[in-house]
C-alpha atoms as one frame of an Amber mdcrd trajectory, in Angstrom:
protein
  10.286  69.371 -98.527   9.632  73.070 -99.160  12.603  75.236 -98.251  11.778
  78.048 -95.846  12.169  81.434 -97.472  11.725  83.718 -94.474  14.815  84.094
 -92.322  14.956  85.737 -88.948  18.538  86.496 -87.996  19.817  88.412 -85.019
  21.368  91.769 -85.920  24.931  92.699 -85.077  25.192  95.149 -82.201  26.268
  97.954 -84.518  23.033  97.548 -86.502  20.658  97.975 -83.536  18.847 101.361
 -83.617  20.161 103.664 -80.899  16.664 104.284 -79.564  16.319 100.589 -78.751
  19.464 100.600 -76.604  20.118 101.945 -73.139  21.809 105.273 -72.554  24.550
 104.741 -69.978  25.291 108.474 -69.603  23.988 108.523 -66.020  27.060 106.381
 -65.284  29.603 107.626 -67.848  29.136 109.511 -71.101  31.731 107.409 -72.934
  34.325 104.691 -72.552  36.951 107.453 -72.446  35.278 109.040 -69.420  35.172
 105.603 -67.795  38.912 105.202 -68.419  39.621 108.539 -66.735  37.438 107.609
 -63.757  39.176 104.243 -63.445  42.535 106.036 -63.220  41.159 108.350 -60.510
  39.708 105.409 -58.612  43.055 103.653 -58.690  44.624 106.743 -57.101  42.229
 106.436 -54.153  43.510 103.014 -53.132  46.766 104.044 -51.410  44.624 106.134
 -49.071  43.857 102.995 -47.117  47.508 102.693 -46.110  47.341 105.724 -43.837
  44.692 104.002 -41.703  46.290 100.582 -41.343  47.203  99.875 -37.737  45.436
 102.986 -36.399  41.742 102.096 -36.133  41.915 101.394 -32.394  43.285 104.872
 -31.669  39.939 106.686 -31.589  36.377 106.579 -32.899  37.255 109.557 -35.121
  40.038 107.596 -36.768  37.722 104.637 -37.347  35.036 106.912 -38.810  37.528
 108.510 -41.225  38.635 105.098 -42.469  35.069 103.916 -42.990  34.229 107.152
 -44.823  37.136 106.485 -47.175  35.989 102.915 -47.713  32.479 104.103 -48.597
  33.894 106.601 -51.108  36.039 103.905 -52.735  33.140 101.449 -52.864  30.759
 103.997 -54.344  33.208 104.958 -57.092  33.911 101.299 -57.781  30.229 100.467
 -58.078  29.780 103.001 -60.865  32.834 101.726 -62.718  31.885  98.074 -62.335
  28.261  98.609 -63.327  29.224 100.470 -66.510  31.803  97.876 -67.544  29.403
  95.010 -66.883  26.602  96.623 -68.860  28.881  97.379 -71.793  30.167  93.792
 -71.787  26.621  92.384 -71.761  25.815  94.200 -75.026  28.060  91.855 -77.026
  30.029  89.272 -75.121  32.317  88.675 -78.061  33.347  92.351 -78.305  36.945
  92.570 -77.023  37.073  96.099 -75.598  34.185  95.776 -73.092  35.591  92.412
 -71.966  38.936  94.139 -71.451  37.195  96.837 -69.400  35.648  94.201 -67.151
  39.029  92.562 -66.669  40.753  95.857 -65.876  38.020  96.801 -63.413  38.269
  93.432 -61.681  42.028  93.807 -61.418  41.730  97.167 -59.668  38.780  95.950
 -57.572  40.894  93.048 -56.346  43.637  95.494 -55.366  41.037  97.603 -53.560
  39.954  94.516 -51.646  43.567  93.789 -50.751  44.175  97.367 -49.578  41.033
  97.348 -47.433  41.445  93.802 -46.108  42.880  95.042 -42.787  39.691  96.894
 -41.815  37.507  94.031 -40.517  40.295  92.284 -38.588  41.372  95.588 -37.007
  37.827  96.480 -36.009  37.379  93.069 -34.423  40.720  93.438 -32.626  39.272
  96.380 -30.685  38.036  95.121 -27.338  34.302  94.357 -27.377  33.647  96.767
 -24.499  35.415  99.632 -26.266  33.756  98.930 -29.599  30.323  98.736 -27.975
  30.911 102.151 -26.409  32.112 103.680 -29.683  29.252 102.384 -31.825  26.776
 104.658 -30.070  28.799 107.860 -30.610  27.589 110.548 -33.075  30.860 110.429
 -35.034  30.097 106.826 -36.029  26.337 107.278 -36.483  26.532 106.766 -40.261
  28.312 103.459 -39.740  26.527 102.106 -36.656  24.557  99.410 -38.455  27.544
  98.369 -40.566  29.686  98.049 -37.439  27.052  95.965 -35.677  27.045  93.641
 -38.660  30.837  93.431 -38.648  30.759  92.448 -34.985  28.305  89.691 -35.872
  30.881  88.202 -38.277  33.533  87.918 -35.550  33.620  84.073 -35.598  34.166
  84.099 -39.393  36.732  86.864 -39.904  40.333  85.679 -40.251  43.613  87.319
 -39.392  44.754  90.326 -41.413  47.225  88.275 -43.462  44.655  85.549 -44.110
  42.042  88.103 -45.159  44.547  89.629 -47.555  45.223  86.244 -49.125  41.501
  85.659 -49.615  41.128  89.118 -51.141  44.006  88.458 -53.542  42.169  85.551
 -55.142  39.330  87.886 -56.162  40.801  88.289 -59.656  40.113  84.683 -60.589
  37.233  83.944 -58.191  34.726  84.498 -60.968  36.628  82.572 -63.633  34.188
  79.653 -63.727  31.237  81.969 -64.307  33.077  83.930 -67.005  34.084  80.725
 -68.809  30.476  79.523 -68.666  29.164  82.804 -70.077  31.733  83.031 -72.848
  31.220  79.420 -73.855  27.421  79.383 -73.824  26.659  82.908 -75.063  29.543
  83.581 -77.452  31.257  80.367 -78.564  28.526  77.742 -78.717  26.517  77.834
 -81.953  23.172  76.056 -82.090  22.257  76.418 -85.762  18.821  77.227 -87.168
  15.377  75.726 -86.658  12.392  75.967 -89.003   9.490  77.095 -86.815   5.819
  76.189 -87.198   5.245  79.122 -89.560   8.010  78.056 -91.913  10.485  80.679
 -90.742  14.126  79.856 -90.327  14.954  80.904 -86.760  18.420  81.154 -85.315
  18.591  78.948 -82.219  20.385  80.538 -79.263  20.109  80.883 -75.507  17.940
  83.935 -76.158  15.544  82.210 -78.602  15.429  78.685 -77.140  12.392  79.253
 -74.918  10.612  81.146 -77.707  10.885  78.053 -79.881   9.481  75.916 -77.072
   6.381  78.111 -77.299   5.788  76.833 -80.839   2.519  74.984 -81.332   4.221
  72.258 -83.381   5.415  69.346 -81.204   8.004  68.525 -83.890   9.471  72.048
 -83.733   9.662  71.931 -79.938  11.287  68.498 -80.008  13.788  69.538 -82.684
  14.715  72.746 -80.855  15.189  70.840 -77.585  17.409  68.114 -79.008  19.385
  70.460 -81.262  19.963  72.854 -78.362  21.061  70.171 -75.910  23.294  68.525
 -78.516  25.669  71.443 -78.025  25.588  70.988 -74.253  26.230  67.272 -74.740
  29.230  68.120 -76.941  30.657  70.375 -74.230  29.363  68.451 -71.211  32.713
  67.568 -69.661  33.979  71.133 -69.951  30.796  72.550 -68.458  30.785  69.968
 -65.663  34.387  70.847 -64.778  33.479  74.542 -64.813  30.461  74.089 -62.530
  32.430  71.758 -60.267  35.151  74.383 -59.939  32.624  76.997 -58.920  31.063
  74.751 -56.294  34.434  73.604 -54.940  35.330  77.266 -54.489  32.108  77.779
 -52.488  33.080  74.892 -50.223  36.618  76.231 -49.827  35.430  79.700 -48.837
  32.857  78.340 -46.380  35.505  76.206 -44.686  38.048  79.013 -44.709  35.553
  81.212 -42.882  34.638  78.483 -40.400  31.083  77.823 -41.526  29.744  74.300
 -41.124  28.520  74.067 -44.724  28.414  76.135 -47.888  24.660  76.652 -47.612
  25.002  77.995 -44.070  27.762  80.327 -45.234  25.487  81.647 -47.971  22.532
  82.180 -45.619  24.670  83.885 -42.971  24.996  87.140 -44.897  21.228  87.704
 -44.904  20.785  86.391 -41.360  18.397  83.761 -42.715  18.001  80.625 -40.562
  18.580  77.288 -42.269  15.019  76.438 -41.252  13.703  78.865 -43.899  15.546
  76.901 -46.627  14.428  73.553 -45.184  10.791  74.669 -44.791  10.686  75.747
 -48.419  11.883  72.368 -49.695   9.576  70.467 -47.331   6.539  72.524 -48.349
   7.165  72.035 -52.066   7.878  68.320 -51.643   4.588  67.951 -49.756   2.697
  69.534 -52.669   4.356  67.676 -55.548   1.247  65.522 -56.202  -0.667  68.603
 -57.395   2.324  69.545 -59.580   2.252  66.058 -61.116  -1.483  66.437 -61.624
  -0.937  69.710 -63.456   1.533  68.037 -65.823  -1.132  65.486 -66.669  -3.752
  68.220 -67.174  -1.325  69.970 -69.530  -0.692  66.707 -71.441  -4.417  66.133
 -71.867  -5.172  69.691 -73.013  -2.343  69.552 -75.566  -3.637  66.218 -76.863
  -0.325  64.434 -76.270   0.166  60.737 -75.585   3.119  61.591 -73.352   4.550
  64.813 -71.975   8.186  65.935 -72.153   9.950  68.937 -70.705   9.807  70.700
 -74.054   5.997  70.566 -73.823   5.915  72.638 -70.626   6.134  76.100 -72.213
   3.731  76.073 -75.163   0.546  78.067 -74.409  -2.474  75.927 -73.641  -4.835
  78.408 -75.303  -2.783  79.536 -78.314  -5.549  81.370 -80.140  -5.690  83.857
 -77.256  -1.978  84.533 -77.210  -1.390  88.153 -78.148   1.560  89.879 -79.735
   2.843  92.960 -77.944   5.089  95.581 -79.440   7.464  97.189 -76.963   5.167
 100.211 -76.636   2.122  98.011 -76.085   3.987  95.995 -73.444   4.919  99.178
 -71.581   1.299 100.360 -71.684  -0.150  97.203 -70.165   2.568  97.020 -67.492
   1.873 100.599 -66.409  -1.875  99.982 -66.334  -1.355  96.881 -64.195   0.741
  98.785 -61.660  -1.912 101.474 -61.133  -2.523 100.294 -57.503   0.979 101.631
 -56.738  -0.130 105.171 -57.513   0.471 107.799 -60.210   3.929 108.902 -59.064
   5.354 105.375 -59.232   3.754 104.726 -62.627   4.693 108.059 -64.185   8.333
 107.686 -63.287   8.518 104.096 -64.438   6.777 104.831 -67.733   9.234 107.629
 -68.545  12.133 105.234 -68.018  10.655 102.368 -70.037   9.683 104.575 -72.960
  12.994 106.375 -72.672  16.354 104.666 -72.540  16.576 102.726 -69.326  16.230
  99.563 -71.380  18.322  97.674 -73.878  15.336  96.139 -75.589  16.007  93.466
 -78.216  18.372  90.522 -78.886  21.499  90.971 -80.956  24.423  88.722 -81.827
  26.557  88.066 -78.760  24.223  89.840 -76.342  23.913  88.339 -72.885  20.885
  86.071 -72.725  17.927  86.524 -70.399  17.038  89.736 -68.617  18.245  91.717
 -65.621  18.051  95.070 -63.885  21.279  96.800 -62.899  21.853 100.253 -61.493
  23.843 101.903 -58.765  23.660 104.898 -56.453  22.738 107.976 -58.492  22.385
 106.197 -61.833  19.394 105.125 -63.867  18.253 101.587 -62.992  19.055  99.912
 -66.309  17.200  96.912 -67.723  18.557  94.370 -70.181  15.869  92.596 -72.150
  15.812  90.237 -75.111  12.256  91.251 -75.919  10.326  89.338 -78.575   6.814
  90.468 -79.414   5.491  86.934 -79.925   6.401  85.780 -76.406   3.793  86.950
 -73.912   6.091  85.967 -71.059   8.380  88.812 -72.076   5.676  91.285 -71.010
   5.794  89.679 -67.575   9.596  89.775 -67.684   9.406  93.513 -68.327   7.087
  93.959 -65.337   9.482  91.814 -63.280  12.605  93.819 -64.147  10.691  97.069
 -63.698  10.004  95.954 -60.128  13.732  95.585 -59.549  14.440  98.975 -61.094
  11.887 100.886 -59.051  13.095  99.082 -55.945  16.612 100.293 -56.737  15.460
 103.886 -57.217  13.389 103.840 -54.026  16.187 102.418 -51.890  18.886 104.677
 -53.313  16.803 107.791 -52.763  15.743 106.870 -49.227  19.001 105.459 -47.824
  22.620 106.583 -47.599  24.925 104.774 -50.004  26.140 102.203 -47.503  22.557
 100.987 -46.821  21.037 101.542 -50.252  21.807  98.124 -51.687  19.133  95.554
 -50.969  19.741  91.833 -50.848  18.591  89.367 -53.480  16.296  87.852 -50.858
  14.031  90.917 -50.898  14.734  91.858 -54.535  12.696  88.935 -55.809   9.696
  90.139 -53.837   9.516  93.518 -55.578   9.871  91.960 -59.027   7.332  89.151
 -58.678   4.947  91.509 -56.864   4.692  93.425 -60.152   3.985  90.199 -62.023
   1.157  89.450 -59.603  -0.474  92.819 -60.317  -0.133  92.210 -64.068  -1.855
  88.838 -63.704  -4.672  90.456 -61.728  -5.272  93.027 -64.469  -5.367  90.392
 -67.180  -7.790  88.218 -65.214 -10.064  91.236 -64.654 -10.091  91.919 -68.389
 -10.771  88.312 -69.408 -13.992  88.233 -71.422 -14.453  84.485 -72.003 -13.702
  81.227 -70.179 -10.950  80.478 -72.687  -9.330  83.843 -72.140  -9.451  83.314
 -68.390  -7.990  79.848 -68.864  -5.077  81.306 -70.824  -4.235  83.702 -68.005
  -4.705  81.049 -65.338  -2.380  78.764 -67.273   0.287  81.426 -67.396  -0.017
  82.078 -63.634   0.177  78.352 -62.895   3.291  78.053 -65.024   4.805  81.078
 -63.289   4.317  79.531 -59.850   5.581  76.175 -61.099   8.668  77.811 -62.609
   9.371  80.188 -59.737   8.436  78.226 -56.631   8.548  74.570 -57.676  11.341
  74.653 -60.275  13.573  77.022 -58.305  13.143  74.855 -55.221  14.295  71.863
 -57.277  17.322  73.955 -58.265  17.866  74.799 -54.592  17.803  71.099 -53.726
  20.339  70.432 -56.470  22.684  73.118 -55.174  22.497  71.768 -51.667  22.986
  68.140 -52.741  25.882  68.967 -55.081  27.700  71.065 -52.497  27.093  68.385
 -49.861  28.646  65.868 -52.229  31.752  68.045 -52.579  31.868  68.574 -48.809
  31.784  64.797 -48.308  34.742  64.338 -50.651  32.708  62.986 -53.577  34.068
  64.621 -56.767  31.528  66.493 -58.851  32.167  64.640 -62.081  29.788  64.849
 -65.018  28.355  61.474 -64.028  27.833  62.589 -60.431  26.129  65.852 -61.418
  23.828  64.028 -63.839  22.898  61.437 -61.223  21.992  64.056 -58.610  19.956
  66.023 -61.112  18.199  62.962 -62.513  16.957  62.000 -59.054  15.411  65.440
 -58.644  13.859  65.400 -62.114  12.163  62.090 -61.342  10.803  63.391 -58.030
   9.620  66.801 -59.202   8.090  65.744 -62.528   6.594  62.449 -61.380   6.285
  58.930 -62.808   3.998  59.853 -65.726   6.401  62.444 -67.124   8.953  61.401
 -69.782  12.439  62.556 -68.788  14.706  62.776 -71.847  18.283  61.880 -70.865
  19.478  65.208 -72.314  17.477  67.025 -69.622  19.987  65.774 -67.068  22.345
  68.328 -68.656  20.078  71.179 -67.644  22.121  71.480 -64.469  25.030  72.594
 -66.665  23.191  75.518 -68.272  21.685  77.397 -65.308  23.675  80.646 -64.844
  22.504  81.119 -61.254  24.382  77.987 -60.150  27.523  80.103 -60.415  26.122
  82.306 -57.644  25.280  79.496 -55.296  22.196  79.395 -53.072  20.586  82.275
 -54.896  17.680  80.460 -56.549  15.738  79.597 -53.389  15.128  83.329 -53.015
  12.982  83.280 -56.140  10.683  80.797 -54.445  10.468  82.600 -51.105  10.200
  85.902 -52.976   7.168  84.863 -55.029   5.531  83.363 -51.956   5.911  86.727
 -50.191   4.859  88.641 -53.311   1.600  86.698 -53.646   0.733  87.666 -50.071
   1.793  91.317 -50.424   0.032  91.835 -53.765  -3.176  90.609 -52.176  -2.703
  93.076 -49.307  -1.998  96.070 -51.568  -4.631  95.278 -54.214  -7.414  94.725
 -51.677  -6.209  97.018 -48.903  -5.898 100.745 -48.467  -3.388 103.469 -47.711
  -1.898 101.583 -44.754  -0.997  98.531 -46.844   0.417 100.671 -49.664   2.471
 102.704 -47.213   3.880  99.516 -45.672   4.862  98.254 -49.126   6.576 101.515
 -50.087   8.432 101.443 -46.756   9.675  98.006 -47.771  10.852  99.325 -51.168
  12.701 102.169 -49.456  14.305  99.935 -46.853  17.464  98.986 -48.750  19.604
  97.062 -46.294  18.649  99.210 -43.298  17.156  96.082 -41.698  17.626  92.357
 -42.137  15.540  91.075 -45.070  13.254  88.929 -42.934  12.543  91.987 -40.748
  11.776  94.166 -43.778   9.256  91.604 -44.984   7.787  91.079 -41.534   7.194
  94.843 -41.232   5.477  94.757 -44.637   3.180  91.977 -43.431   4.791  88.637
 -44.370   6.700  86.380 -41.961   8.864  83.913 -43.906  10.155  82.293 -40.731
   6.749  80.671 -40.565   5.689  77.979 -43.086   2.394  79.725 -43.901   3.466
  81.969 -46.842   4.927  79.125 -48.922   2.130  76.712 -48.004  -0.495  79.350
 -48.866   1.123  80.041 -52.249   1.088  76.333 -53.106  -2.523  75.981 -51.994
  -3.269  78.899 -54.333  -1.481  76.925 -57.073  -3.736  73.936 -56.414  -6.882
  76.054 -56.700  -5.667  77.505 -59.997  -5.081  73.992 -61.371  -8.589  72.972
 -60.315 -10.130  75.966 -62.089  -8.059  75.451 -65.218  -9.071  71.795 -65.357
 -12.735  72.772 -65.106 -12.457  75.415 -67.845 -10.652  73.215 -70.378
């Protein structure tokens, strides 16, 4: 066997060119400045003590306390965002991890100090509180107070709230253990790719290797990757179980019937929305199974495995994109959103909003993270041979522009939008990018390549995330019924879903049952369904904006500026999509079926 001579290793963080990293100066100019701000923030906490026991005295007293809480929260957001971003640069670097720990310690104390506020507000007689809410002195807090009143059945006594707040220091332990283990400690070795290059296998490069045209490379990468998860399966199962048991504990402590209902309560989303999503996807699984068979046939495979689901179906039309080329095509695709939107976004992407490329220890995946008054930062692990990373850039850019729009249009306390609507803005951008690429397709094969990518996006975002949502619900229900979430139990639940969602003609490797142990979002339970509802809404809204006029664009920008000034379902309804009805999800899946039909006819 010929030994590969080309090696592709990830650089150490210190070796990454500064211009390829983000500039966090809009938060803090240095770690030293962050340290000074942390000390000042800590000094703000005793200020809560002066308000304890006094909120019922007058609306002015209540307003002053809420103003102080907003100031503390705003300062804390900046500190927490900076520490988190620094830690994501290299998760094995000790000082940023220490910063995160110190921030969380003070944040827990802040939660303890402020824990009296909700119980005291709810101790005010309903008639008095209703009269106060309409007064000018509380105008800035009216919506927040109305939402506090809504939580009345789920707020505990002051002492109980303080106890819950005190456990904040270790509430995220399971997630931190998962991240440290999978991103820093677990080593996956190297894989020789189809071009004879020795590639380091990691969470960041795993999917890239599944894009390889060689079935042997894909199979090797899959089994070598999951061998590490198999070796740590019991630890990871215990970690995930601990996270889910905590979800169940908190739901019960706050008097919710189930963990899923507790999670939906915050967004005022009816359980029917969750149920309708699962029912709609289940009803359309035959076309998903058909697509898997179309993919198998096009790839010339006797049988199809999960590691065959990422490789491009039209490889000769796959294009490499440098970072600058990726930015160019994203900006061109978003032209329907107008020159102001595009100009501002382009300056950020070509500037230093983004931490662009993988390095040793860097957090895997991609995300957008900013706060009030800061740049909306983007973490990428961009690779120029993965076309999906261009779509990921468009996706995260949607989050970032949403953040800017909301922060500039809303006061701090209503500037943060929920994840439910966040996934609309991001996948909306992906829809516009797909439209541009389809318009520019010059041959049937080129169109087929773009169609294939769009099909895979819908499958991954609506179908796959709904399978994840089913897993979360089933696993939490198991814990709620007193059935321990052992490794065997988690694998059994997940295997049942794999069989249903991939169908009888799909080969399920036993190692794929361990996929449930490697999904980071499971540590933020009942999050993933929002990807599916978000893309369903985005498909509808992109059609409205791309084919509509000023009215449709204005409605979409109003949505981006909405923050949390309305409930998420109301924001979307005002923009033109009603997710309390089954139509948006059903329409998106019908669109998926038409795309599969066209792809089958082209190839």
